[in-house]
CHARMM internal coordinates of N, CA and C (Angstrom, degrees):
IC EDIT
DIST 1 N 1 CA 1.4544
DIST 1 CA 1 C 1.5349
ANGL 1 N 1 CA 1 C 108.05
DIST 1 C 2 N 1.3114
ANGL 1 CA 1 C 2 N 114.90
DIHE 1 N 1 CA 1 C 2 N 136.22
DIST 2 N 2 CA 1.4537
ANGL 1 C 2 N 2 CA 120.24
DIHE 1 CA 1 C 2 N 2 CA 178.12
DIST 2 CA 2 C 1.5264
ANGL 2 N 2 CA 2 C 109.60
DIHE 1 C 2 N 2 CA 2 C -66.55
DIST 2 C 3 N 1.3315
ANGL 2 CA 2 C 3 N 117.76
DIHE 2 N 2 CA 2 C 3 N 144.43
DIST 3 N 3 CA 1.4721
ANGL 2 C 3 N 3 CA 119.87
DIHE 2 CA 2 C 3 N 3 CA -179.53
DIST 3 CA 3 C 1.5288
ANGL 3 N 3 CA 3 C 112.73
DIHE 2 C 3 N 3 CA 3 C -56.31
DIST 3 C 4 N 1.3023
ANGL 3 CA 3 C 4 N 117.38
DIHE 3 N 3 CA 3 C 4 N -39.23
DIST 4 N 4 CA 1.4573
ANGL 3 C 4 N 4 CA 119.46
DIHE 3 CA 3 C 4 N 4 CA -179.00
DIST 4 CA 4 C 1.5370
ANGL 4 N 4 CA 4 C 110.75
DIHE 3 C 4 N 4 CA 4 C -69.73
DIST 4 C 5 N 1.3220
ANGL 4 CA 4 C 5 N 117.17
DIHE 4 N 4 CA 4 C 5 N -35.11
DIST 5 N 5 CA 1.4709
ANGL 4 C 5 N 5 CA 120.30
DIHE 4 CA 4 C 5 N 5 CA 175.43
DIST 5 CA 5 C 1.5162
ANGL 5 N 5 CA 5 C 110.06
DIHE 4 C 5 N 5 CA 5 C -63.73
DIST 5 C 6 N 1.3331
ANGL 5 CA 5 C 6 N 116.67
DIHE 5 N 5 CA 5 C 6 N -40.23
DIST 6 N 6 CA 1.4652
ANGL 5 C 6 N 6 CA 120.64
DIHE 5 CA 5 C 6 N 6 CA 176.92
DIST 6 CA 6 C 1.5272
ANGL 6 N 6 CA 6 C 110.41
DIHE 5 C 6 N 6 CA 6 C -60.94
DIST 6 C 7 N 1.3297
ANGL 6 CA 6 C 7 N 116.99
DIHE 6 N 6 CA 6 C 7 N -42.77
DIST 7 N 7 CA 1.4671
ANGL 6 C 7 N 7 CA 120.77
DIHE 6 CA 6 C 7 N 7 CA 178.70
DIST 7 CA 7 C 1.5258
ANGL 7 N 7 CA 7 C 111.56
DIHE 6 C 7 N 7 CA 7 C -62.82
DIST 7 C 8 N 1.3332
ANGL 7 CA 7 C 8 N 116.52
DIHE 7 N 7 CA 7 C 8 N -40.69
DIST 8 N 8 CA 1.4655
ANGL 7 C 8 N 8 CA 120.99
DIHE 7 CA 7 C 8 N 8 CA 178.68
DIST 8 CA 8 C 1.5266
ANGL 8 N 8 CA 8 C 110.10
DIHE 7 C 8 N 8 CA 8 C -65.53
DIST 8 C 9 N 1.3235
ANGL 8 CA 8 C 9 N 117.24
DIHE 8 N 8 CA 8 C 9 N -40.64
DIST 9 N 9 CA 1.4652
ANGL 8 C 9 N 9 CA 121.20
DIHE 8 CA 8 C 9 N 9 CA 177.82
DIST 9 CA 9 C 1.5309
ANGL 9 N 9 CA 9 C 110.52
DIHE 8 C 9 N 9 CA 9 C -60.73
DIST 9 C 10 N 1.3103
ANGL 9 CA 9 C 10 N 117.67
DIHE 9 N 9 CA 9 C 10 N -42.27
DIST 10 N 10 CA 1.4632
ANGL 9 C 10 N 10 CA 121.48
DIHE 9 CA 9 C 10 N 10 CA 177.65
DIST 10 CA 10 C 1.5268
ANGL 10 N 10 CA 10 C 110.00
DIHE 9 C 10 N 10 CA 10 C -61.33
DIST 10 C 11 N 1.3251
ANGL 10 CA 10 C 11 N 116.48
DIHE 10 N 10 CA 10 C 11 N -44.30
DIST 11 N 11 CA 1.4685
ANGL 10 C 11 N 11 CA 119.84
DIHE 10 CA 10 C 11 N 11 CA 178.30
DIST 11 CA 11 C 1.5227
ANGL 11 N 11 CA 11 C 111.24
DIHE 10 C 11 N 11 CA 11 C -61.85
DIST 11 C 12 N 1.3323
ANGL 11 CA 11 C 12 N 116.83
DIHE 11 N 11 CA 11 C 12 N -43.10
DIST 12 N 12 CA 1.4648
ANGL 11 C 12 N 12 CA 120.59
DIHE 11 CA 11 C 12 N 12 CA 179.78
DIST 12 CA 12 C 1.5268
ANGL 12 N 12 CA 12 C 111.17
DIHE 11 C 12 N 12 CA 12 C -61.67
DIST 12 C 13 N 1.3216
ANGL 12 CA 12 C 13 N 116.68
DIHE 12 N 12 CA 12 C 13 N -38.86
DIST 13 N 13 CA 1.4686
ANGL 12 C 13 N 13 CA 120.23
DIHE 12 CA 12 C 13 N 13 CA -179.57
DIST 13 CA 13 C 1.5227
ANGL 13 N 13 CA 13 C 111.70
DIHE 12 C 13 N 13 CA 13 C -67.93
DIST 13 C 14 N 1.3120
ANGL 13 CA 13 C 14 N 117.09
DIHE 13 N 13 CA 13 C 14 N -26.51
DIST 14 N 14 CA 1.4628
ANGL 13 C 14 N 14 CA 120.86
DIHE 13 CA 13 C 14 N 14 CA -177.51
DIST 14 CA 14 C 1.5256
ANGL 14 N 14 CA 14 C 113.15
DIHE 13 C 14 N 14 CA 14 C -103.64
DIST 14 C 15 N 1.3259
ANGL 14 CA 14 C 15 N 117.02
DIHE 14 N 14 CA 14 C 15 N 7.61
DIST 15 N 15 CA 1.4743
ANGL 14 C 15 N 15 CA 120.66
DIHE 14 CA 14 C 15 N 15 CA -179.25
DIST 15 CA 15 C 1.5262
ANGL 15 N 15 CA 15 C 109.62
DIHE 14 C 15 N 15 CA 15 C -128.79
DIST 15 C 16 N 1.3330
ANGL 15 CA 15 C 16 N 118.17
DIHE 15 N 15 CA 15 C 16 N 79.32
DIST 16 N 16 CA 1.4641
ANGL 15 C 16 N 16 CA 119.91
DIHE 15 CA 15 C 16 N 16 CA -178.52
DIST 16 CA 16 C 1.5276
ANGL 16 N 16 CA 16 C 113.02
DIHE 15 C 16 N 16 CA 16 C -62.36
DIST 16 C 17 N 1.3410
ANGL 16 CA 16 C 17 N 117.39
DIHE 16 N 16 CA 16 C 17 N -23.34
DIST 17 N 17 CA 1.4683
ANGL 16 C 17 N 17 CA 120.13
DIHE 16 CA 16 C 17 N 17 CA 178.23
DIST 17 CA 17 C 1.5256
ANGL 17 N 17 CA 17 C 111.64
DIHE 16 C 17 N 17 CA 17 C -77.73
DIST 17 C 18 N 1.3252
ANGL 17 CA 17 C 18 N 117.86
DIHE 17 N 17 CA 17 C 18 N -14.04
DIST 18 N 18 CA 1.4486
ANGL 17 C 18 N 18 CA 121.79
DIHE 17 CA 17 C 18 N 18 CA 176.91
DIST 18 CA 18 C 1.5121
ANGL 18 N 18 CA 18 C 113.02
DIHE 17 C 18 N 18 CA 18 C 114.35
DIST 18 C 19 N 1.3111
ANGL 18 CA 18 C 19 N 114.83
DIHE 18 N 18 CA 18 C 19 N 172.52
DIST 19 N 19 CA 1.4573
ANGL 18 C 19 N 19 CA 122.88
DIHE 18 CA 18 C 19 N 19 CA -175.39
DIST 19 CA 19 C 1.5233
ANGL 19 N 19 CA 19 C 108.88
DIHE 18 C 19 N 19 CA 19 C -130.51
DIST 19 C 20 N 1.3177
ANGL 19 CA 19 C 20 N 117.08
DIHE 19 N 19 CA 19 C 20 N 130.46
DIST 20 N 20 CA 1.4622
ANGL 19 C 20 N 20 CA 122.09
DIHE 19 CA 19 C 20 N 20 CA 178.27
DIST 20 CA 20 C 1.5222
ANGL 20 N 20 CA 20 C 109.57
DIHE 19 C 20 N 20 CA 20 C -110.55
DIST 20 C 21 N 1.3214
ANGL 20 CA 20 C 21 N 115.64
DIHE 20 N 20 CA 20 C 21 N 170.31
DIST 21 N 21 CA 1.4593
ANGL 20 C 21 N 21 CA 120.83
DIHE 20 CA 20 C 21 N 21 CA 177.50
DIST 21 CA 21 C 1.5288
ANGL 21 N 21 CA 21 C 110.52
DIHE 20 C 21 N 21 CA 21 C -57.75
DIST 21 C 22 N 1.3172
ANGL 21 CA 21 C 22 N 116.95
DIHE 21 N 21 CA 21 C 22 N -42.11
DIST 22 N 22 CA 1.4680
ANGL 21 C 22 N 22 CA 120.30
DIHE 21 CA 21 C 22 N 22 CA -179.71
DIST 22 CA 22 C 1.5291
ANGL 22 N 22 CA 22 C 111.17
DIHE 21 C 22 N 22 CA 22 C -63.53
DIST 22 C 23 N 1.3292
ANGL 22 CA 22 C 23 N 117.16
DIHE 22 N 22 CA 22 C 23 N -38.11
DIST 23 N 23 CA 1.4631
ANGL 22 C 23 N 23 CA 120.56
DIHE 22 CA 22 C 23 N 23 CA 176.41
DIST 23 CA 23 C 1.5325
ANGL 23 N 23 CA 23 C 110.32
DIHE 22 C 23 N 23 CA 23 C -61.96
DIST 23 C 24 N 1.3309
ANGL 23 CA 23 C 24 N 115.91
DIHE 23 N 23 CA 23 C 24 N -44.86
DIST 24 N 24 CA 1.4640
ANGL 23 C 24 N 24 CA 121.28
DIHE 23 CA 23 C 24 N 24 CA -178.22
DIST 24 CA 24 C 1.5298
ANGL 24 N 24 CA 24 C 111.16
DIHE 23 C 24 N 24 CA 24 C -64.38
DIST 24 C 25 N 1.3253
ANGL 24 CA 24 C 25 N 116.84
DIHE 24 N 24 CA 24 C 25 N -39.63
DIST 25 N 25 CA 1.4635
ANGL 24 C 25 N 25 CA 120.19
DIHE 24 CA 24 C 25 N 25 CA 178.15
DIST 25 CA 25 C 1.5286
ANGL 25 N 25 CA 25 C 109.66
DIHE 24 C 25 N 25 CA 25 C -64.90
DIST 25 C 26 N 1.3022
ANGL 25 CA 25 C 26 N 116.03
DIHE 25 N 25 CA 25 C 26 N -46.98
DIST 26 N 26 CA 1.4605
ANGL 25 C 26 N 26 CA 121.20
DIHE 25 CA 25 C 26 N 26 CA -176.51
DIST 26 CA 26 C 1.5292
ANGL 26 N 26 CA 26 C 112.37
DIHE 25 C 26 N 26 CA 26 C -66.25
DIST 26 C 27 N 1.3199
ANGL 26 CA 26 C 27 N 117.16
DIHE 26 N 26 CA 26 C 27 N -42.58
DIST 27 N 27 CA 1.4669
ANGL 26 C 27 N 27 CA 120.92
DIHE 26 CA 26 C 27 N 27 CA -173.29
DIST 27 CA 27 C 1.5260
ANGL 27 N 27 CA 27 C 114.35
DIHE 26 C 27 N 27 CA 27 C -83.10
DIST 27 C 28 N 1.3400
ANGL 27 CA 27 C 28 N 117.50
DIHE 27 N 27 CA 27 C 28 N -42.87
DIST 28 N 28 CA 1.4718
ANGL 27 C 28 N 28 CA 119.23
DIHE 27 CA 27 C 28 N 28 CA -174.21
DIST 28 CA 28 C 1.5277
ANGL 28 N 28 CA 28 C 113.28
DIHE 27 C 28 N 28 CA 28 C -133.52
DIST 28 C 29 N 1.3249
ANGL 28 CA 28 C 29 N 117.38
DIHE 28 N 28 CA 28 C 29 N 15.61
DIST 29 N 29 CA 1.4699
ANGL 28 C 29 N 29 CA 122.54
DIHE 28 CA 28 C 29 N 29 CA 178.81
DIST 29 CA 29 C 1.5275
ANGL 29 N 29 CA 29 C 111.97
DIHE 28 C 29 N 29 CA 29 C 54.33
DIST 29 C 30 N 1.3321
ANGL 29 CA 29 C 30 N 116.33
DIHE 29 N 29 CA 29 C 30 N 40.56
DIST 30 N 30 CA 1.4618
ANGL 29 C 30 N 30 CA 121.97
DIHE 29 CA 29 C 30 N 30 CA 177.98
DIST 30 CA 30 C 1.5268
ANGL 30 N 30 CA 30 C 108.83
DIHE 29 C 30 N 30 CA 30 C -97.08
DIST 30 C 31 N 1.3304
ANGL 30 CA 30 C 31 N 115.56
DIHE 30 N 30 CA 30 C 31 N 113.19
DIST 31 N 31 CA 1.4616
ANGL 30 C 31 N 31 CA 120.80
DIHE 30 CA 30 C 31 N 31 CA -178.97
DIST 31 CA 31 C 1.5272
ANGL 31 N 31 CA 31 C 112.62
DIHE 30 C 31 N 31 CA 31 C -97.60
DIST 31 C 32 N 1.3357
ANGL 31 CA 31 C 32 N 117.04
DIHE 31 N 31 CA 31 C 32 N -0.75
DIST 32 N 32 CA 1.4633
ANGL 31 C 32 N 32 CA 121.12
DIHE 31 CA 31 C 32 N 32 CA 178.96
DIST 32 CA 32 C 1.5237
ANGL 32 N 32 CA 32 C 109.84
DIHE 31 C 32 N 32 CA 32 C -128.28
DIST 32 C 33 N 1.3149
ANGL 32 CA 32 C 33 N 115.55
DIHE 32 N 32 CA 32 C 33 N 61.30
DIST 33 N 33 CA 1.4603
ANGL 32 C 33 N 33 CA 120.93
DIHE 32 CA 32 C 33 N 33 CA -176.99
DIST 33 CA 33 C 1.5216
ANGL 33 N 33 CA 33 C 111.97
DIHE 32 C 33 N 33 CA 33 C -59.95
DIST 33 C 34 N 1.3172
ANGL 33 CA 33 C 34 N 118.53
DIHE 33 N 33 CA 33 C 34 N -42.93
DIST 34 N 34 CA 1.4724
ANGL 33 C 34 N 34 CA 120.91
DIHE 33 CA 33 C 34 N 34 CA -178.90
DIST 34 CA 34 C 1.5303
ANGL 34 N 34 CA 34 C 111.21
DIHE 33 C 34 N 34 CA 34 C -59.54
DIST 34 C 35 N 1.3182
ANGL 34 CA 34 C 35 N 117.10
DIHE 34 N 34 CA 34 C 35 N -36.77
DIST 35 N 35 CA 1.4717
ANGL 34 C 35 N 35 CA 120.63
DIHE 34 CA 34 C 35 N 35 CA 178.71
DIST 35 CA 35 C 1.5257
ANGL 35 N 35 CA 35 C 110.62
DIHE 34 C 35 N 35 CA 35 C -68.41
DIST 35 C 36 N 1.3338
ANGL 35 CA 35 C 36 N 116.73
DIHE 35 N 35 CA 35 C 36 N -40.88
DIST 36 N 36 CA 1.4665
ANGL 35 C 36 N 36 CA 119.78
DIHE 35 CA 35 C 36 N 36 CA 178.66
DIST 36 CA 36 C 1.5246
ANGL 36 N 36 CA 36 C 110.49
DIHE 35 C 36 N 36 CA 36 C -67.99
DIST 36 C 37 N 1.3295
ANGL 36 CA 36 C 37 N 117.57
DIHE 36 N 36 CA 36 C 37 N -35.99
DIST 37 N 37 CA 1.4691
ANGL 36 C 37 N 37 CA 121.29
DIHE 36 CA 36 C 37 N 37 CA 176.46
DIST 37 CA 37 C 1.5267
ANGL 37 N 37 CA 37 C 109.12
DIHE 36 C 37 N 37 CA 37 C -63.85
DIST 37 C 38 N 1.3230
ANGL 37 CA 37 C 38 N 117.37
DIHE 37 N 37 CA 37 C 38 N -41.65
DIST 38 N 38 CA 1.4699
ANGL 37 C 38 N 38 CA 121.11
DIHE 37 CA 37 C 38 N 38 CA 177.79
DIST 38 CA 38 C 1.5267
ANGL 38 N 38 CA 38 C 110.42
DIHE 37 C 38 N 38 CA 38 C -62.18
DIST 38 C 39 N 1.3196
ANGL 38 CA 38 C 39 N 117.95
DIHE 38 N 38 CA 38 C 39 N -40.52
DIST 39 N 39 CA 1.4705
ANGL 38 C 39 N 39 CA 121.39
DIHE 38 CA 38 C 39 N 39 CA 177.11
DIST 39 CA 39 C 1.5302
ANGL 39 N 39 CA 39 C 110.47
DIHE 38 C 39 N 39 CA 39 C -61.18
DIST 39 C 40 N 1.3232
ANGL 39 CA 39 C 40 N 116.60
DIHE 39 N 39 CA 39 C 40 N -45.26
DIST 40 N 40 CA 1.4623
ANGL 39 C 40 N 40 CA 120.49
DIHE 39 CA 39 C 40 N 40 CA -179.29
DIST 40 CA 40 C 1.5236
ANGL 40 N 40 CA 40 C 111.51
DIHE 39 C 40 N 40 CA 40 C -66.25
DIST 40 C 41 N 1.3246
ANGL 40 CA 40 C 41 N 116.74
DIHE 40 N 40 CA 40 C 41 N -39.73
DIST 41 N 41 CA 1.4699
ANGL 40 C 41 N 41 CA 119.82
DIHE 40 CA 40 C 41 N 41 CA 177.30
DIST 41 CA 41 C 1.5270
ANGL 41 N 41 CA 41 C 110.50
DIHE 40 C 41 N 41 CA 41 C -63.12
DIST 41 C 42 N 1.3327
ANGL 41 CA 41 C 42 N 116.74
DIHE 41 N 41 CA 41 C 42 N -38.67
DIST 42 N 42 CA 1.4683
ANGL 41 C 42 N 42 CA 121.27
DIHE 41 CA 41 C 42 N 42 CA 178.98
DIST 42 CA 42 C 1.5321
ANGL 42 N 42 CA 42 C 111.01
DIHE 41 C 42 N 42 CA 42 C -63.87
DIST 42 C 43 N 1.3251
ANGL 42 CA 42 C 43 N 117.03
DIHE 42 N 42 CA 42 C 43 N -26.44
DIST 43 N 43 CA 1.4569
ANGL 42 C 43 N 43 CA 121.11
DIHE 42 CA 42 C 43 N 43 CA 178.13
DIST 43 CA 43 C 1.5256
ANGL 43 N 43 CA 43 C 112.10
DIHE 42 C 43 N 43 CA 43 C -87.13
DIST 43 C 44 N 1.3426
ANGL 43 CA 43 C 44 N 117.20
DIHE 43 N 43 CA 43 C 44 N -1.46
DIST 44 N 44 CA 1.4551
ANGL 43 C 44 N 44 CA 120.62
DIHE 43 CA 43 C 44 N 44 CA 174.16
DIST 44 CA 44 C 1.5144
ANGL 44 N 44 CA 44 C 116.27
DIHE 43 C 44 N 44 CA 44 C 105.14
DIST 44 C 45 N 1.3182
ANGL 44 CA 44 C 45 N 117.87
DIHE 44 N 44 CA 44 C 45 N 3.60
DIST 45 N 45 CA 1.4591
ANGL 44 C 45 N 45 CA 119.84
DIHE 44 CA 44 C 45 N 45 CA 178.99
DIST 45 CA 45 C 1.5228
ANGL 45 N 45 CA 45 C 109.84
DIHE 44 C 45 N 45 CA 45 C -79.95
DIST 45 C 46 N 1.3363
ANGL 45 CA 45 C 46 N 117.08
DIHE 45 N 45 CA 45 C 46 N 123.81
DIST 46 N 46 CA 1.4706
ANGL 45 C 46 N 46 CA 120.23
DIHE 45 CA 45 C 46 N 46 CA 179.83
DIST 46 CA 46 C 1.5324
ANGL 46 N 46 CA 46 C 110.53
DIHE 45 C 46 N 46 CA 46 C -79.61
DIST 46 C 47 N 1.3022
ANGL 46 CA 46 C 47 N 115.52
DIHE 46 N 46 CA 46 C 47 N 104.37
DIST 47 N 47 CA 1.4616
ANGL 46 C 47 N 47 CA 122.07
DIHE 46 CA 46 C 47 N 47 CA -178.45
DIST 47 CA 47 C 1.5189
ANGL 47 N 47 CA 47 C 107.81
DIHE 46 C 47 N 47 CA 47 C -118.62
DIST 47 C 48 N 1.3196
ANGL 47 CA 47 C 48 N 115.74
DIHE 47 N 47 CA 47 C 48 N 128.76
DIST 48 N 48 CA 1.4552
ANGL 47 C 48 N 48 CA 120.50
DIHE 47 CA 47 C 48 N 48 CA 177.98
DIST 48 CA 48 C 1.5214
ANGL 48 N 48 CA 48 C 109.02
DIHE 47 C 48 N 48 CA 48 C -106.59
DIST 48 C 49 N 1.3213
ANGL 48 CA 48 C 49 N 114.62
DIHE 48 N 48 CA 48 C 49 N 151.16
DIST 49 N 49 CA 1.4650
ANGL 48 C 49 N 49 CA 120.95
DIHE 48 CA 48 C 49 N 49 CA 178.57
DIST 49 CA 49 C 1.5189
ANGL 49 N 49 CA 49 C 108.20
DIHE 48 C 49 N 49 CA 49 C -119.96
DIST 49 C 50 N 1.3051
ANGL 49 CA 49 C 50 N 115.51
DIHE 49 N 49 CA 49 C 50 N 139.43
DIST 50 N 50 CA 1.4614
ANGL 49 C 50 N 50 CA 119.99
DIHE 49 CA 49 C 50 N 50 CA 173.71
DIST 50 CA 50 C 1.5165
ANGL 50 N 50 CA 50 C 107.85
DIHE 49 C 50 N 50 CA 50 C -125.64
DIST 50 C 51 N 1.3029
ANGL 50 CA 50 C 51 N 114.98
DIHE 50 N 50 CA 50 C 51 N 144.79
DIST 51 N 51 CA 1.4530
ANGL 50 C 51 N 51 CA 120.68
DIHE 50 CA 50 C 51 N 51 CA 178.27
DIST 51 CA 51 C 1.5249
ANGL 51 N 51 CA 51 C 108.75
DIHE 50 C 51 N 51 CA 51 C -87.84
DIST 51 C 52 N 1.3260
ANGL 51 CA 51 C 52 N 115.66
DIHE 51 N 51 CA 51 C 52 N 129.49
DIST 52 N 52 CA 1.4595
ANGL 51 C 52 N 52 CA 121.99
DIHE 51 CA 51 C 52 N 52 CA -177.84
DIST 52 CA 52 C 1.5223
ANGL 52 N 52 CA 52 C 108.64
DIHE 51 C 52 N 52 CA 52 C -122.08
DIST 52 C 53 N 1.3236
ANGL 52 CA 52 C 53 N 116.67
DIHE 52 N 52 CA 52 C 53 N 136.63
DIST 53 N 53 CA 1.4604
ANGL 52 C 53 N 53 CA 121.37
DIHE 52 CA 52 C 53 N 53 CA 174.93
DIST 53 CA 53 C 1.5202
ANGL 53 N 53 CA 53 C 107.83
DIHE 52 C 53 N 53 CA 53 C -116.03
DIST 53 C 54 N 1.3163
ANGL 53 CA 53 C 54 N 115.09
DIHE 53 N 53 CA 53 C 54 N 125.48
DIST 54 N 54 CA 1.4559
ANGL 53 C 54 N 54 CA 120.73
DIHE 53 CA 53 C 54 N 54 CA -178.11
DIST 54 CA 54 C 1.5261
ANGL 54 N 54 CA 54 C 108.81
DIHE 53 C 54 N 54 CA 54 C -141.93
DIST 54 C 55 N 1.3111
ANGL 54 CA 54 C 55 N 117.23
DIHE 54 N 54 CA 54 C 55 N 124.09
DIST 55 N 55 CA 1.4699
ANGL 54 C 55 N 55 CA 122.49
DIHE 54 CA 54 C 55 N 55 CA -179.13
DIST 55 CA 55 C 1.5281
ANGL 55 N 55 CA 55 C 112.04
DIHE 54 C 55 N 55 CA 55 C 53.61
DIST 55 C 56 N 1.3169
ANGL 55 CA 55 C 56 N 116.11
DIHE 55 N 55 CA 55 C 56 N 36.82
DIST 56 N 56 CA 1.4523
ANGL 55 C 56 N 56 CA 121.12
DIHE 55 CA 55 C 56 N 56 CA 177.98
DIST 56 CA 56 C 1.5195
ANGL 56 N 56 CA 56 C 114.79
DIHE 55 C 56 N 56 CA 56 C 83.15
DIST 56 C 57 N 1.3153
ANGL 56 CA 56 C 57 N 117.33
DIHE 56 N 56 CA 56 C 57 N -6.25
DIST 57 N 57 CA 1.4666
ANGL 56 C 57 N 57 CA 121.13
DIHE 56 CA 56 C 57 N 57 CA 178.62
DIST 57 CA 57 C 1.5205
ANGL 57 N 57 CA 57 C 109.42
DIHE 56 C 57 N 57 CA 57 C -99.82
DIST 57 C 58 N 1.3248
ANGL 57 CA 57 C 58 N 116.38
DIHE 57 N 57 CA 57 C 58 N 139.30
DIST 58 N 58 CA 1.4618
ANGL 57 C 58 N 58 CA 121.23
DIHE 57 CA 57 C 58 N 58 CA 179.20
DIST 58 CA 58 C 1.5290
ANGL 58 N 58 CA 58 C 108.81
DIHE 57 C 58 N 58 CA 58 C -112.06
DIST 58 C 59 N 1.3300
ANGL 58 CA 58 C 59 N 115.94
DIHE 58 N 58 CA 58 C 59 N 134.07
DIST 59 N 59 CA 1.4622
ANGL 58 C 59 N 59 CA 120.83
DIHE 58 CA 58 C 59 N 59 CA -179.46
DIST 59 CA 59 C 1.5171
ANGL 59 N 59 CA 59 C 109.35
DIHE 58 C 59 N 59 CA 59 C -151.09
DIST 59 C 60 N 1.3270
ANGL 59 CA 59 C 60 N 115.86
DIHE 59 N 59 CA 59 C 60 N 168.81
DIST 60 N 60 CA 1.4640
ANGL 59 C 60 N 60 CA 121.29
DIHE 59 CA 59 C 60 N 60 CA -179.46
DIST 60 CA 60 C 1.5225
ANGL 60 N 60 CA 60 C 110.18
DIHE 59 C 60 N 60 CA 60 C -98.15
DIST 60 C 61 N 1.3267
ANGL 60 CA 60 C 61 N 115.01
DIHE 60 N 60 CA 60 C 61 N 145.11
DIST 61 N 61 CA 1.4611
ANGL 60 C 61 N 61 CA 121.86
DIHE 60 CA 60 C 61 N 61 CA 172.00
DIST 61 CA 61 C 1.5249
ANGL 61 N 61 CA 61 C 106.02
DIHE 60 C 61 N 61 CA 61 C -122.13
DIST 61 C 62 N 1.3246
ANGL 61 CA 61 C 62 N 116.54
DIHE 61 N 61 CA 61 C 62 N 125.39
DIST 62 N 62 CA 1.4589
ANGL 61 C 62 N 62 CA 122.71
DIHE 61 CA 61 C 62 N 62 CA -176.93
DIST 62 CA 62 C 1.5220
ANGL 62 N 62 CA 62 C 110.23
DIHE 61 C 62 N 62 CA 62 C -103.95
DIST 62 C 63 N 1.3514
ANGL 62 CA 62 C 63 N 115.01
DIHE 62 N 62 CA 62 C 63 N 140.02
DIST 63 N 63 CA 1.4601
ANGL 62 C 63 N 63 CA 121.49
DIHE 62 CA 62 C 63 N 63 CA 177.00
DIST 63 CA 63 C 1.5166
ANGL 63 N 63 CA 63 C 109.92
DIHE 62 C 63 N 63 CA 63 C -133.06
DIST 63 C 64 N 1.3188
ANGL 63 CA 63 C 64 N 115.63
DIHE 63 N 63 CA 63 C 64 N 140.97
DIST 64 N 64 CA 1.4577
ANGL 63 C 64 N 64 CA 122.30
DIHE 63 CA 63 C 64 N 64 CA 174.89
DIST 64 CA 64 C 1.5175
ANGL 64 N 64 CA 64 C 107.38
DIHE 63 C 64 N 64 CA 64 C -85.02
DIST 64 C 65 N 1.3297
ANGL 64 CA 64 C 65 N 116.72
DIHE 64 N 64 CA 64 C 65 N 122.98
DIST 65 N 65 CA 1.4651
ANGL 64 C 65 N 65 CA 120.37
DIHE 64 CA 64 C 65 N 65 CA -177.49
DIST 65 CA 65 C 1.5211
ANGL 65 N 65 CA 65 C 110.09
DIHE 64 C 65 N 65 CA 65 C -77.18
DIST 65 C 66 N 1.3103
ANGL 65 CA 65 C 66 N 117.94
DIHE 65 N 65 CA 65 C 66 N -57.15
DIST 66 N 66 CA 1.4666
ANGL 65 C 66 N 66 CA 123.30
DIHE 65 CA 65 C 66 N 66 CA 177.37
DIST 66 CA 66 C 1.5185
ANGL 66 N 66 CA 66 C 107.92
DIHE 65 C 66 N 66 CA 66 C -151.75
DIST 66 C 67 N 1.2993
ANGL 66 CA 66 C 67 N 116.25
DIHE 66 N 66 CA 66 C 67 N 169.42
DIST 67 N 67 CA 1.4572
ANGL 66 C 67 N 67 CA 120.14
DIHE 66 CA 66 C 67 N 67 CA 173.94
DIST 67 CA 67 C 1.5293
ANGL 67 N 67 CA 67 C 108.79
DIHE 66 C 67 N 67 CA 67 C -72.85
DIST 67 C 68 N 1.3253
ANGL 67 CA 67 C 68 N 118.71
DIHE 67 N 67 CA 67 C 68 N 152.08
DIST 68 N 68 CA 1.4618
ANGL 67 C 68 N 68 CA 119.47
DIHE 67 CA 67 C 68 N 68 CA 179.81
DIST 68 CA 68 C 1.5259
ANGL 68 N 68 CA 68 C 111.23
DIHE 67 C 68 N 68 CA 68 C -66.06
DIST 68 C 69 N 1.3056
ANGL 68 CA 68 C 69 N 114.73
DIHE 68 N 68 CA 68 C 69 N 148.25
DIST 69 N 69 CA 1.4494
ANGL 68 C 69 N 69 CA 121.23
DIHE 68 CA 68 C 69 N 69 CA 179.69
DIST 69 CA 69 C 1.5272
ANGL 69 N 69 CA 69 C 107.70
DIHE 68 C 69 N 69 CA 69 C -81.55
DIST 69 C 70 N 1.3216
ANGL 69 CA 69 C 70 N 116.63
DIHE 69 N 69 CA 69 C 70 N 125.89
DIST 70 N 70 CA 1.4543
ANGL 69 C 70 N 70 CA 121.18
DIHE 69 CA 69 C 70 N 70 CA 177.87
DIST 70 CA 70 C 1.5192
ANGL 70 N 70 CA 70 C 109.13
DIHE 69 C 70 N 70 CA 70 C -88.18
DIST 70 C 71 N 1.3204
ANGL 70 CA 70 C 71 N 116.64
DIHE 70 N 70 CA 70 C 71 N 135.65
DIST 71 N 71 CA 1.4549
ANGL 70 C 71 N 71 CA 120.23
DIHE 70 CA 70 C 71 N 71 CA 178.20
DIST 71 CA 71 C 1.5124
ANGL 71 N 71 CA 71 C 109.42
DIHE 70 C 71 N 71 CA 71 C -75.96
DIST 71 C 72 N 1.3211
ANGL 71 CA 71 C 72 N 115.30
DIHE 71 N 71 CA 71 C 72 N 142.05
DIST 72 N 72 CA 1.4611
ANGL 71 C 72 N 72 CA 120.16
DIHE 71 CA 71 C 72 N 72 CA 177.85
DIST 72 CA 72 C 1.5277
ANGL 72 N 72 CA 72 C 108.92
DIHE 71 C 72 N 72 CA 72 C -75.25
DIST 72 C 73 N 1.3103
ANGL 72 CA 72 C 73 N 115.03
DIHE 72 N 72 CA 72 C 73 N 137.43
DIST 73 N 73 CA 1.4697
ANGL 72 C 73 N 73 CA 119.51
DIHE 72 CA 72 C 73 N 73 CA 175.97
DIST 73 CA 73 C 1.5082
ANGL 73 N 73 CA 73 C 108.23
DIHE 72 C 73 N 73 CA 73 C -92.47
DIST 73 C 74 N 1.3035
ANGL 73 CA 73 C 74 N 117.35
DIHE 73 N 73 CA 73 C 74 N 127.25
DIST 74 N 74 CA 1.4650
ANGL 73 C 74 N 74 CA 121.82
DIHE 73 CA 73 C 74 N 74 CA -177.89
DIST 74 CA 74 C 1.4794
ANGL 74 N 74 CA 74 C 110.54
DIHE 73 C 74 N 74 CA 74 C -96.56
END
COOR INIT
IC SEED 1 N 1 CA 1 C
IC BUILD
């Protein structure tokens, strides 16, 4: 996992209201949040996006639904 993806995952776990691009820039200097979200989704993390409109601007807010389910090793 990329270090920045790990940082975004930590933020998602501690932000039940969700994470926006501005949050990611402010907290971990991540200017490509959508790419990091795609990386996390590829690793199995269920992340949902909602479209938010505020003061005429539209942006995405991402939320972590649950931790990924680990398969049992037999």
